[in-house]
Backbone as CSV, one residue per row, in Angstrom:
resi,resn,N_x,N_y,N_z,CA_x,CA_y,CA_z,C_x,C_y,C_z
1,MET,-42.896,-39.906,-1.780,-43.352,-38.538,-2.057,-43.137,-38.222,-3.527
2,THR,-44.149,-37.678,-4.172,-44.025,-37.260,-5.563,-43.537,-35.821,-5.626
3,ARG,-42.421,-35.619,-6.281,-41.891,-34.268,-6.498,-42.455,-33.797,-7.837
4,GLN,-43.455,-32.934,-7.789,-44.190,-32.570,-8.991,-43.493,-31.504,-9.824
5,LYS,-42.740,-30.602,-9.166,-42.175,-29.457,-9.864,-40.651,-29.522,-9.778
6,ILE,-40.021,-29.754,-10.929,-38.609,-30.105,-10.965,-37.826,-29.118,-11.815
7,LEU,-36.736,-28.607,-11.261,-35.833,-27.712,-11.991,-34.577,-28.485,-12.363
8,ILE,-34.184,-28.377,-13.635,-32.990,-29.063,-14.128,-32.089,-28.049,-14.815
9,THR,-30.835,-27.963,-14.407,-29.880,-27.108,-15.110,-29.160,-27.948,-16.167
10,GLY,-28.598,-27.258,-17.168,-27.938,-27.974,-18.254,-28.903,-28.879,-18.997
11,ALA,-30.131,-28.362,-19.234,-31.216,-29.209,-19.735,-31.381,-29.177,-21.245
12,SER,-30.509,-28.479,-21.963,-30.735,-28.316,-23.400,-30.321,-29.522,-24.226
13,SER,-29.542,-30.445,-23.649,-29.082,-31.610,-24.405,-28.623,-32.690,-23.434
14,GLY,-28.191,-33.812,-23.980,-27.557,-34.851,-23.197,-28.388,-35.387,-22.049
15,LEU,-27.765,-35.522,-20.898,-28.429,-36.110,-19.736,-29.564,-35.228,-19.234
16,GLY,-29.376,-33.908,-19.280,-30.420,-33.003,-18.816,-31.683,-33.129,-19.642
17,ALA,-31.542,-33.115,-20.966,-32.705,-33.253,-21.843,-33.329,-34.631,-21.701
18,GLY,-32.485,-35.657,-21.562,-33.008,-37.009,-21.391,-33.826,-37.158,-20.124
19,MET,-33.332,-36.585,-19.015,-34.089,-36.633,-17.766,-35.395,-35.860,-17.892
20,ALA,-35.341,-34.708,-18.576,-36.556,-33.910,-18.761,-37.626,-34.725,-19.480
21,ARG,-37.244,-35.471,-20.504,-38.215,-36.293,-21.244,-38.835,-37.355,-20.336
22,LYS,-38.016,-37.951,-19.483,-38.541,-39.013,-18.605,-39.481,-38.428,-17.551
23,PHE,-39.115,-37.301,-16.964,-39.989,-36.697,-15.952,-41.275,-36.171,-16.581
24,ALA,-41.176,-35.622,-17.779,-42.378,-35.137,-18.467,-43.345,-36.282,-18.716
25,ALA,-42.820,-37.437,-19.088,-43.671,-38.601,-19.332,-44.373,-39.061,-18.061
26,LYS,-43.815,-38.711,-16.907,-44.439,-39.031,-15.631,-45.442,-37.961,-15.196
27,GLY,-45.609,-36.926,-16.025,-46.573,-35.873,-15.714,-46.045,-34.773,-14.825
28,ARG,-44.717,-34.637,-14.720,-44.148,-33.616,-13.847,-44.041,-32.270,-14.566
29,ASP,-44.161,-31.196,-13.819,-43.938,-29.852,-14.341,-42.445,-29.553,-14.257
30,LEU,-41.919,-28.884,-15.286,-40.476,-28.738,-15.411,-40.042,-27.289,-15.579
31,ALA,-38.939,-26.950,-14.923,-38.243,-25.680,-15.126,-36.874,-26.044,-15.687
32,LEU,-36.628,-25.681,-16.927,-35.426,-26.111,-17.636,-34.525,-24.922,-17.929
33,CYS,-33.258,-25.020,-17.513,-32.301,-23.929,-17.693,-31.107,-24.415,-18.507
34,ALA,-30.578,-23.536,-19.332,-29.355,-23.818,-20.086,-28.930,-22.554,-20.800
35,ARG,-27.745,-22.588,-21.391,-27.274,-21.438,-22.167,-27.969,-21.372,-23.521
36,ARG,-28.230,-22.520,-24.119,-28.741,-22.549,-25.488,-30.271,-22.539,-25.488
37,THR,-30.814,-21.356,-25.551,-32.272,-21.223,-25.447,-32.997,-21.762,-26.676
38,ASP,-32.337,-21.770,-27.832,-32.997,-22.329,-29.013,-33.297,-23.802,-28.804
39,ARG,-32.357,-24.513,-28.211,-32.582,-25.932,-27.937,-33.623,-26.127,-26.837
40,LEU,-33.612,-25.242,-25.854,-34.626,-25.328,-24.805,-36.022,-25.122,-25.380
41,ASP,-36.149,-24.173,-26.272,-37.453,-23.919,-26.885,-37.929,-25.133,-27.685
42,GLU,-37.002,-25.765,-28.407,-37.349,-26.962,-29.166,-37.761,-28.095,-28.228
43,LEU,-37.031,-28.245,-27.132,-37.352,-29.293,-26.165,-38.702,-29.033,-25.516
44,LYS,-38.955,-27.787,-25.166,-40.245,-27.431,-24.566,-41.396,-27.797,-25.500
45,ALA,-41.267,-27.447,-26.768,-42.317,-27.758,-27.739,-42.533,-29.260,-27.842
46,GLU,-41.449,-30.006,-27.859,-41.541,-31.470,-27.926,-42.245,-32.051,-26.702
47,LEU,-41.866,-31.576,-25.530,-42.434,-32.106,-24.292,-43.916,-31.799,-24.179
48,LEU,-44.309,-30.586,-24.554,-45.724,-30.205,-24.459,-46.570,-30.943,-25.490
49,GLU,-45.995,-31.218,-26.648,-46.733,-31.971,-27.663,-47.003,-33.398,-27.192
50,ARG,-46.001,-33.986,-26.562,-46.136,-35.367,-26.094,-46.916,-35.459,-24.782
51,ASN,-46.838,-34.399,-23.979,-47.439,-34.424,-22.638,-48.207,-33.123,-22.417
52,PRO,-49.359,-32.946,-23.053,-50.056,-31.657,-23.029,-50.555,-31.223,-21.655
53,GLY,-50.571,-32.107,-20.680,-51.090,-31.739,-19.367,-50.086,-31.109,-18.431
54,ILE,-48.822,-31.016,-18.863,-47.797,-30.502,-17.958,-47.488,-29.034,-18.247
55,THR,-46.728,-28.422,-17.325,-46.222,-27.066,-17.521,-44.717,-27.140,-17.687
56,VAL,-44.192,-26.437,-18.691,-42.753,-26.391,-18.918,-42.317,-24.935,-19.009
57,ALA,-41.429,-24.538,-18.119,-40.848,-23.194,-18.150,-39.386,-23.318,-18.573
58,VAL,-38.912,-22.409,-19.407,-37.515,-22.434,-19.832,-36.888,-21.073,-19.591
59,ALA,-35.572,-21.087,-19.358,-34.862,-19.829,-19.107,-33.402,-19.975,-19.482
60,ALA,-32.838,-18.900,-19.990,-31.414,-18.873,-20.294,-30.633,-18.772,-18.984
61,LEU,-29.612,-19.612,-18.852,-28.769,-19.547,-17.659,-27.395,-20.114,-17.959
62,ASP,-26.388,-19.286,-17.763,-25.002,-19.737,-17.739,-24.642,-19.870,-16.264
63,VAL,-24.435,-21.088,-15.797,-24.221,-21.309,-14.359,-22.942,-20.662,-13.862
64,ASN,-22.055,-20.278,-14.784,-20.843,-19.570,-14.365,-21.085,-18.084,-14.125
65,ASP,-22.280,-17.621,-14.465,-22.696,-16.262,-14.098,-23.388,-16.374,-12.743
66,HIS,-22.607,-16.322,-11.696,-23.091,-16.689,-10.367,-24.227,-15.810,-9.870
67,GLU,-24.226,-14.559,-10.239,-25.296,-13.666,-9.782,-26.638,-14.002,-10.425
68,GLN,-26.602,-14.623,-11.599,-27.837,-14.956,-12.292,-28.512,-16.207,-11.735
69,VAL,-27.751,-17.080,-11.104,-28.317,-18.349,-10.634,-29.498,-18.133,-9.687
70,PRO,-29.348,-17.401,-8.578,-30.503,-17.211,-7.690,-31.654,-16.468,-8.347
71,LYS,-31.332,-15.536,-9.244,-32.390,-14.792,-9.930,-33.228,-15.712,-10.813
72,VAL,-32.548,-16.528,-11.617,-33.266,-17.422,-12.532,-34.023,-18.498,-11.759
73,PHE,-33.403,-19.056,-10.732,-34.103,-20.064,-9.923,-35.375,-19.478,-9.317
74,ALA,-35.282,-18.271,-8.808,-36.449,-17.635,-8.185,-37.543,-17.361,-9.213
75,GLU,-37.143,-16.876,-10.383,-38.124,-16.602,-11.438,-38.840,-17.872,-11.877
76,MET,-38.093,-18.955,-12.001,-38.704,-20.210,-12.448,-39.592,-20.804,-11.361
77,SER,-39.201,-20.612,-10.117,-40.040,-21.057,-9.012,-41.364,-20.305,-9.008
78,ASP,-41.292,-19.008,-9.262,-42.516,-18.200,-9.336,-43.404,-18.675,-10.480
79,GLU,-42.779,-18.999,-11.611,-43.550,-19.404,-12.786,-44.259,-20.735,-12.571
80,LEU,-43.616,-21.645,-11.840,-44.219,-22.957,-11.600,-45.021,-23.008,-10.307
81,GLY,-44.941,-21.969,-9.500,-45.621,-21.986,-8.214,-44.895,-22.812,-7.185
82,GLY,-43.568,-22.768,-7.251,-42.739,-23.518,-6.314,-41.912,-24.570,-7.033
83,ILE,-40.853,-25.027,-6.359,-39.986,-26.081,-6.885,-39.817,-27.143,-5.799
84,ASP,-40.071,-28.398,-6.150,-39.938,-29.505,-5.196,-38.582,-30.198,-5.264
85,ARG,-37.965,-30.146,-6.455,-36.699,-30.865,-6.669,-35.823,-30.041,-7.588
86,ILE,-34.565,-29.893,-7.227,-33.592,-29.196,-8.073,-32.486,-30.177,-8.426
87,ILE,-32.242,-30.328,-9.725,-31.211,-31.238,-10.211,-30.052,-30.408,-10.744
88,VAL,-28.944,-30.435,-10.029,-27.741,-29.692,-10.411,-26.984,-30.561,-11.410
89,ASN,-27.226,-30.290,-12.686,-26.743,-31.173,-13.741,-25.740,-30.514,-14.674
90,ALA,-25.780,-29.194,-14.823,-24.920,-28.515,-15.798,-23.452,-28.835,-15.543
91,GLY,-22.748,-29.197,-16.596,-21.333,-29.514,-16.448,-20.658,-29.644,-17.795
92,ILE,-19.330,-29.685,-17.779,-18.555,-29.862,-18.999,-17.487,-30.921,-18.763
93,GLY,-16.899,-31.389,-19.862,-15.903,-32.455,-19.760,-14.571,-32.093,-20.381
94,LYS,-14.254,-30.791,-20.453,-12.949,-30.396,-20.994,-11.832,-30.922,-20.106
95,GLY,-10.650,-31.072,-20.686,-9.539,-31.506,-19.857,-8.251,-31.666,-20.647
96,ALA,-7.146,-31.575,-19.933,-5.826,-31.776,-20.520,-4.915,-32.328,-19.433
97,ARG,-3.865,-32.963,-19.847,-2.906,-33.469,-18.858,-2.356,-32.309,-18.039
98,LEU,-2.295,-32.493,-16.739,-1.756,-31.448,-15.868,-0.302,-31.181,-16.221
99,GLY,0.023,-29.910,-16.321,1.386,-29.539,-16.673,1.637,-29.466,-18.157
100,SER,0.587,-29.633,-18.957,0.756,-29.609,-20.409,0.659,-28.199,-20.980
101,GLY,0.435,-27.215,-20.116,0.303,-25.847,-20.594,-1.103,-25.483,-21.010
102,LYS,-2.066,-26.355,-20.736,-3.458,-26.120,-21.125,-4.321,-25.927,-19.881
103,LEU,-3.904,-24.992,-19.049,-4.614,-24.717,-17.802,-6.052,-24.312,-18.065
104,ARG,-6.305,-23.583,-19.141,-7.632,-23.037,-19.385,-8.705,-24.132,-19.391
105,ALA,-8.434,-25.255,-20.027,-9.424,-26.330,-20.116,-9.721,-26.920,-18.749
106,ASN,-8.673,-27.183,-17.969,-8.876,-27.770,-16.643,-9.548,-26.783,-15.697
107,LYS,-9.166,-25.523,-15.795,-9.773,-24.496,-14.948,-11.257,-24.348,-15.268
108,ALA,-11.602,-24.367,-16.542,-13.009,-24.254,-16.935,-13.829,-25.417,-16.404
109,THR,-13.241,-26.604,-16.425,-13.959,-27.784,-15.931,-14.222,-27.685,-14.439
110,VAL,-13.212,-27.305,-13.672,-13.393,-27.189,-12.220,-14.362,-26.058,-11.890
111,GLU,-14.258,-24.944,-12.596,-15.151,-23.818,-12.315,-16.605,-24.165,-12.622
112,THR,-16.843,-24.848,-13.732,-18.218,-25.184,-14.108,-18.777,-26.325,-13.277
113,ASN,-17.995,-27.379,-13.130,-18.504,-28.589,-12.478,-18.553,-28.496,-10.955
114,LEU,-17.671,-27.693,-10.366,-17.617,-27.641,-8.907,-18.010,-26.269,-8.350
115,VAL,-17.355,-25.208,-8.803,-17.658,-23.881,-8.246,-19.086,-23.470,-8.604
116,ALA,-19.451,-23.615,-9.876,-20.812,-23.259,-10.275,-21.836,-24.180,-9.631
117,ALA,-21.473,-25.437,-9.444,-22.373,-26.355,-8.738,-22.600,-25.886,-7.311
118,LEU,-21.536,-25.402,-6.669,-21.664,-24.889,-5.302,-22.640,-23.720,-5.247
119,VAL,-22.583,-22.841,-6.236,-23.507,-21.701,-6.280,-24.945,-22.202,-6.408
120,GLN,-25.164,-23.192,-7.275,-26.504,-23.756,-7.432,-26.972,-24.434,-6.144
121,ILE,-26.061,-25.125,-5.486,-26.396,-25.814,-4.227,-26.795,-24.810,-3.154
122,GLU,-25.985,-23.757,-3.001,-26.309,-22.716,-2.017,-27.703,-22.145,-2.280
123,THR,-27.980,-21.861,-3.540,-29.279,-21.294,-3.911,-30.404,-22.270,-3.601
124,ALA,-30.203,-23.540,-3.964,-31.242,-24.553,-3.736,-31.527,-24.728,-2.249
125,ILE,-30.489,-24.785,-1.441,-30.674,-24.974,0.002,-31.470,-23.813,0.594
126,GLU,-31.134,-22.591,0.185,-31.873,-21.426,0.682,-33.343,-21.500,0.282
127,MET,-33.602,-21.886,-0.969,-34.980,-22.003,-1.440,-35.740,-23.060,-0.662
128,PHE,-35.120,-24.216,-0.454,-35.799,-25.307,0.237,-36.019,-24.997,1.714
129,LYS,-35.086,-24.287,2.333,-35.286,-23.869,3.717,-36.508,-22.963,3.828
130,ALA,-36.606,-22.033,2.891,-37.740,-21.113,2.910,-39.056,-21.830,2.642
131,ALA,-39.002,-22.886,1.828,-40.211,-23.618,1.457,-40.574,-24.713,2.455
132,GLY,-39.651,-25.021,3.372,-39.905,-26.073,4.347,-39.495,-27.454,3.905
133,GLY,-38.746,-27.556,2.789,-38.259,-28.853,2.350,-38.086,-28.917,0.855
134,GLY,-37.496,-30.019,0.384,-37.274,-30.230,-1.031,-36.245,-31.315,-1.241
135,HIS,-36.004,-31.642,-2.502,-35.065,-32.707,-2.863,-33.977,-32.129,-3.752
136,LEU,-32.744,-32.150,-3.265,-31.591,-31.658,-4.006,-30.855,-32.851,-4.604
137,VAL,-30.671,-32.817,-5.926,-30.000,-33.901,-6.638,-28.739,-33.345,-7.291
138,LEU,-27.606,-33.976,-7.010,-26.331,-33.562,-7.577,-25.858,-34.621,-8.567
139,ILE,-25.650,-34.211,-9.821,-25.165,-35.152,-10.826,-23.644,-35.126,-10.811
140,SER,-23.061,-36.211,-10.333,-21.615,-36.339,-10.226,-21.129,-37.291,-11.320
141,SER,-20.303,-38.250,-11.001,-19.769,-39.212,-11.965,-19.167,-40.376,-11.210
142,VAL,-19.135,-41.537,-11.847,-18.455,-42.671,-11.219,-16.971,-42.358,-11.007
143,LEU,-16.423,-41.435,-11.812,-15.012,-41.073,-11.654,-14.764,-40.247,-10.401
144,ALA,-15.839,-39.849,-9.706,-15.669,-39.170,-8.423,-15.039,-40.090,-7.387
145,ASN,-15.089,-41.377,-7.644,-14.617,-42.352,-6.661,-13.125,-42.649,-6.742
146,LYS,-12.450,-42.095,-7.770,-11.027,-42.403,-7.918,-10.336,-41.363,-8.771
147,GLY,-9.210,-40.884,-8.334,-8.410,-40.028,-9.189,-7.874,-40.825,-10.360
148,VAL,-7.889,-40.231,-11.531,-7.377,-40.931,-12.719,-6.341,-40.057,-13.411
149,PRO,-5.265,-40.652,-13.905,-4.238,-39.866,-14.586,-4.699,-39.440,-15.974
150,GLY,-3.999,-38.455,-16.535,-4.272,-38.057,-17.909,-5.269,-36.926,-18.017
151,VAL,-6.009,-36.905,-19.139,-6.839,-35.755,-19.473,-8.076,-35.630,-18.586
152,ARG,-8.434,-36.670,-17.835,-9.640,-36.605,-17.000,-9.339,-36.320,-15.529
153,ALA,-8.123,-35.948,-15.222,-7.745,-35.698,-13.825,-8.570,-34.571,-13.214
154,ALA,-8.678,-33.443,-13.908,-9.442,-32.310,-13.370,-10.925,-32.635,-13.313
155,TYR,-11.420,-33.343,-14.313,-12.838,-33.717,-14.325,-13.161,-34.611,-13.128
156,ALA,-12.338,-35.632,-12.895,-12.568,-36.538,-11.764,-12.514,-35.774,-10.451
157,ALA,-11.573,-34.841,-10.341,-11.454,-34.045,-9.114,-12.688,-33.180,-8.903
158,SER,-13.191,-32.575,-9.983,-14.373,-31.717,-9.850,-15.581,-32.520,-9.394
159,LYS,-15.735,-33.722,-9.920,-16.879,-34.546,-9.547,-16.706,-35.148,-8.147
160,ALA,-15.467,-35.397,-7.748,-15.220,-35.841,-6.370,-15.660,-34.762,-5.396
161,GLY,-15.418,-33.517,-5.757,-15.866,-32.406,-4.924,-17.373,-32.360,-4.802
162,VAL,-18.075,-32.576,-5.921,-19.536,-32.587,-5.899,-20.056,-33.696,-4.993
163,SER,-19.496,-34.894,-5.142,-19.945,-36.018,-4.303,-19.665,-35.750,-2.832
164,SER,-18.530,-35.124,-2.546,-18.180,-34.813,-1.158,-19.150,-33.804,-0.557
165,ILE,-19.512,-32.771,-1.323,-20.488,-31.803,-0.832,-21.820,-32.497,-0.546
166,GLY,-22.212,-33.386,-1.432,-23.452,-34.133,-1.213,-23.413,-34.941,0.066
167,GLU,-22.277,-35.584,0.331,-22.134,-36.375,1.554,-22.240,-35.480,2.792
168,SER,-21.620,-34.313,2.718,-21.681,-33.372,3.840,-23.115,-32.925,4.095
169,LEU,-23.831,-32.634,3.018,-25.215,-32.173,3.165,-26.131,-33.272,3.681
170,ARG,-25.893,-34.493,3.269,-26.715,-35.606,3.780,-26.559,-35.729,5.288
171,ALA,-25.345,-35.537,5.770,-25.124,-35.591,7.212,-25.809,-34.418,7.906
172,GLU,-25.735,-33.256,7.295,-26.313,-32.063,7.909,-27.833,-32.137,7.972
173,TYR,-28.427,-32.728,6.931,-29.889,-32.781,6.859,-30.405,-34.214,7.011
174,ALA,-29.704,-34.982,7.828,-30.095,-36.385,8.026,-31.515,-36.510,8.561
175,LYS,-31.966,-35.534,9.326,-33.317,-35.560,9.891,-34.289,-34.668,9.117
176,GLY,-33.861,-34.205,7.925,-34.728,-33.369,7.105,-34.536,-31.901,7.434
177,PRO,-35.314,-31.032,6.789,-36.410,-31.338,5.869,-35.969,-31.461,4.413
178,ILE,-34.643,-31.394,4.167,-34.129,-31.459,2.805,-33.513,-32.837,2.555
179,LYS,-33.913,-33.456,1.448,-33.316,-34.717,1.013,-32.216,-34.409,0.013
180,VAL,-31.108,-35.133,0.119,-29.982,-34.912,-0.784,-29.584,-36.231,-1.431
181,THR,-29.481,-36.226,-2.749,-29.101,-37.419,-3.506,-27.946,-37.081,-4.434
182,VAL,-26.930,-37.926,-4.438,-25.831,-37.808,-5.396,-25.965,-38.943,-6.403
183,ILE,-26.089,-38.589,-7.675,-26.154,-39.577,-8.747,-24.804,-39.589,-9.460
184,GLU,-24.220,-40.771,-9.584,-22.917,-40.917,-10.232,-23.072,-41.763,-11.495
185,PRO,-23.337,-41.110,-12.633,-23.504,-41.868,-13.878,-22.195,-42.467,-14.364
186,GLY,-22.318,-43.648,-14.974,-21.212,-44.185,-15.756,-21.252,-43.542,-17.124
187,TYR,-20.796,-44.245,-18.133,-20.778,-43.662,-19.472,-22.146,-43.790,-20.125
188,ILE,-22.761,-42.638,-20.390,-24.074,-42.561,-21.018,-23.948,-41.670,-22.246
189,GLU,-24.540,-42.080,-23.334,-24.456,-41.334,-24.585,-24.904,-39.878,-24.398
190,SER,-24.034,-38.949,-24.762,-24.326,-37.521,-24.672,-23.269,-36.780,-25.462
191,GLU,-23.423,-35.461,-25.555,-22.394,-34.669,-26.230,-21.055,-34.798,-25.517
192,MET,-21.085,-34.897,-24.206,-19.851,-34.984,-23.439,-19.107,-36.281,-23.726
193,THR,-19.814,-37.411,-23.736,-19.140,-38.681,-23.993,-18.698,-38.770,-25.443
194,ALA,-19.416,-38.116,-26.343,-18.990,-38.103,-27.748,-17.654,-37.390,-27.884
195,LYS,-17.506,-36.276,-27.163,-16.260,-35.527,-27.213,-15.131,-36.289,-26.532
196,ALA,-15.490,-37.090,-25.524,-14.473,-37.857,-24.816,-13.965,-39.019,-25.661
197,ASP,-14.721,-39.361,-26.714,-14.331,-40.414,-27.636,-14.077,-41.738,-26.915
198,THR,-15.040,-42.128,-26.086,-14.915,-43.405,-25.393,-16.144,-44.261,-25.641
199,THR,-15.939,-45.538,-25.754,-17.059,-46.474,-25.918,-17.060,-47.517,-24.813
200,LYS,-16.230,-47.323,-23.811,-16.120,-48.308,-22.743,-17.380,-48.340,-21.894
201,LEU,-18.072,-49.457,-21.899,-19.237,-49.665,-21.038,-20.313,-48.600,-21.246
202,ILE,-20.384,-48.020,-22.431,-21.336,-46.936,-22.666,-22.723,-47.496,-22.951
203,VAL,-23.751,-46.796,-22.491,-25.131,-47.147,-22.804,-25.766,-45.973,-23.533
204,ASP,-26.859,-46.237,-24.254,-27.528,-45.174,-24.982,-28.214,-44.214,-24.010
205,ASN,-28.542,-43.037,-24.526,-29.124,-41.985,-23.691,-30.442,-42.426,-23.065
206,GLU,-31.258,-43.134,-23.826,-32.552,-43.597,-23.326,-32.389,-44.499,-22.109
207,THR,-31.498,-45.472,-22.235,-31.256,-46.413,-21.125,-30.636,-45.700,-19.930
208,GLY,-29.647,-44.868,-20.210,-28.930,-44.210,-19.129,-29.772,-43.217,-18.353
209,THR,-30.516,-42.380,-19.070,-31.313,-41.375,-18.358,-32.509,-42.005,-17.651
210,LYS,-33.026,-43.112,-18.185,-34.088,-43.836,-17.461,-33.544,-44.354,-16.132
211,ALA,-32.326,-44.892,-16.151,-31.708,-45.370,-14.910,-31.493,-44.222,-13.935
212,MET,-31.098,-43.055,-14.451,-30.895,-41.889,-13.592,-32.197,-41.456,-12.940
213,VAL,-33.260,-41.334,-13.744,-34.547,-40.889,-13.210,-35.114,-41.908,-12.224
214,ASP,-34.993,-43.187,-12.538,-35.475,-44.219,-11.611,-34.761,-44.107,-10.266
215,ALA,-33.443,-43.857,-10.311,-32.682,-43.717,-9.067,-33.095,-42.440,-8.327
216,ILE,-33.242,-41.345,-9.047,-33.642,-40.085,-8.420,-34.993,-40.220,-7.724
217,GLU,-35.916,-40.910,-8.352,-37.245,-41.087,-7.774,-37.195,-41.870,-6.466
218,ARG,-36.222,-42.738,-6.308,-36.083,-43.496,-5.042,-35.493,-42.634,-3.937
219,GLU,-34.827,-41.550,-4.329,-34.214,-40.589,-3.398,-33.203,-41.241,-2.448
220,PRO,-32.258,-42.012,-3.003,-31.203,-42.565,-2.148,-30.186,-41.491,-1.804
221,GLY,-29.266,-41.812,-0.896,-28.212,-40.857,-0.596,-27.219,-40.762,-1.737
222,ARG,-26.901,-41.918,-2.329,-25.883,-41.952,-3.388,-26.145,-43.172,-4.258
223,ALA,-26.015,-43.028,-5.570,-26.268,-44.159,-6.457,-25.433,-44.038,-7.716
224,ALA,-24.780,-45.142,-8.095,-24.103,-45.230,-9.384,-25.108,-45.784,-10.384
225,VAL,-25.138,-45.203,-11.574,-26.112,-45.638,-12.579,-25.445,-45.739,-13.958
226,PRO,-25.955,-46.678,-14.794,-26.871,-47.773,-14.452,-26.253,-48.668,-13.372
227,SER,-27.123,-49.238,-12.539,-26.619,-49.994,-11.391,-25.730,-51.158,-11.817
228,TRP,-26.066,-51.768,-12.956,-25.158,-52.776,-13.524,-24.555,-52.196,-14.799
229,PRO,-23.228,-52.126,-14.910,-22.252,-52.765,-14.021,-21.650,-51.831,-12.981
230,TRP,-22.174,-50.583,-12.857,-21.415,-49.579,-12.142,-21.453,-49.696,-10.636
231,THR,-22.494,-50.248,-10.050,-22.489,-50.388,-8.587,-21.326,-51.260,-8.121
232,PRO,-21.132,-52.457,-8.689,-19.950,-53.230,-8.269,-18.637,-52.624,-8.767
233,LEU,-18.649,-52.036,-9.963,-17.404,-51.477,-10.483,-16.891,-50.317,-9.642
234,VAL,-17.805,-49.530,-9.087,-17.381,-48.419,-8.224,-16.619,-48.957,-7.018
235,GLN,-17.080,-50.069,-6.464,-16.365,-50.668,-5.333,-14.968,-51.113,-5.747
236,VAL,-14.860,-51.643,-6.955,-13.554,-52.053,-7.473,-12.669,-50.832,-7.713
237,LEU,-13.253,-49.783,-8.300,-12.482,-48.568,-8.576,-11.833,-48.001,-7.320
238,ARG,-12.579,-48.040,-6.221,-12.063,-47.464,-4.975,-10.837,-48.215,-4.469
239,LEU,-10.710,-49.482,-4.850,-9.609,-50.306,-4.364,-8.420,-50.337,-5.309
240,LEU,-8.651,-50.058,-6.593,-7.592,-50.159,-7.582,-6.597,-49.010,-7.469
241,PRO,-5.326,-49.250,-7.782,-4.381,-48.132,-7.908,-4.776,-47.277,-9.094
242,PRO,-4.439,-45.988,-9.075,-4.871,-45.089,-10.149,-4.521,-45.549,-11.546
243,GLN,-3.357,-46.177,-11.706,-2.952,-46.607,-13.041,-3.945,-47.618,-13.615
244,LEU,-4.444,-48.531,-12.787,-5.389,-49.527,-13.257,-6.789,-48.932,-13.375
245,ALA,-7.128,-48.024,-12.465,-8.437,-47.381,-12.521,-8.609,-46.614,-13.826
246,ALA,-7.500,-46.136,-14.388,-7.564,-45.377,-15.635,-8.113,-46.198,-16.780
247,LYS,-8.050,-47.508,-16.676,-8.576,-48.366,-17.750,-10.093,-48.238,-17.878
248,PHE,-10.749,-47.773,-16.814,-12.205,-47.575,-16.853,-12.550,-46.142,-17.255
249,ALA,-11.552,-45.276,-17.390,-11.805,-43.852,-17.609,-11.776,-43.474,-19.084
């Protein structure tokens, strides 16, 4: 099934913008949301120049403003004439060691990556029920598969929550009409990985987001991307003690 009309949150940069470019090249119509509307406007202009046959709608959205999420989703659905796929992508990578006195960073990460994701999920499910179906995509992380010590503890926990919600929804909608996919990226070049200051197993944005879009188009229940090396590494991560798993974090 071709999902022609796709909504992506956190689309102004990084993985969101990269996915938007790949879907636009496939001729899909896009609804792009983010806080930074200047970047969204620039991205929209770029996408329309390269792909003049598509429709691109943009809207300001801070996913932590929970009341705005259903309003913006509904407005963008109206503008595109419906939404076939919603990609819950907006997230942050702040973090500090637990007990270090820097609760604000960890709290912000959990609120944005998990609580705000839940609000987007609730909204998407309601929309798809009303429409008779759709494809919900949750962008998690390979770190969802293992708790890791240090500054990424809250981040890993937030993404584990996202993956768990996806698993619950897949069971609930096993017979349709809603498809649910959890994508667990490894390290892909973005603003978040730049701030994390890691080069372990990292791939460029072009390679990484192509792998993400290819996986999303297959509509699996769950996929680590890029599949090499992360599909086998995820299996290893699940078995390793946290101290050793941290070497991949």
